[in-house]
Residue, then its C-alpha position, 0 to 999 in steps of 0.5 A: m499499500a503506497r503512502r500519502r505525503i501529507i506535508k508538500d515542499p517542506p523547506k529544504q532546511g527541515s523547518l516547517t511553515k506553521s501552515q504546514i504543521q496545522h494542515a499535516v496535524e488536521a489531516v491526522v486528527y480528523g481524517l480529511t479526505k478530498n471529496t468531503h466538507y467539514v464544519i471544524p472548530s476554529d482555533k481563533g473561535g468560531w467554525d470553518v467550512k472546509r474541503g478536505g485536504a485544502a489548507k485554508s477554511l472556505r469560509h469564517f463562521s460566528t456560529k455553527g449554525k451559519a456553518v453547517q448551513y454554508g456547509r449543506e449548500v456548498s456540499k450539495n453543489q460539489n456533490t460531496e460529502f458533508v461532515i460536522f464535528h463536535k468541539n471535542g473533535r468527535i464527529k456530530e454527523 
């Protein structure tokens, strides 16, 4: 079975950027796949809607309800799976 490379093109000096580390951690913790949209808690407070494998969120929301509404619409339009997480990182739906 081929191993996936989570961090793409790390700097040559051996140090990683903050976004590369965050992307790798989220990929491991949340098991993000590219054909799925997620509503996950943000480090800055509030909620983010992300596509699996993306380094940046699509949008940030202050409330979970607005994030879920937007995420469902985007997921439906792009015909992807939709996953909602609790604040503690467990999957809700």
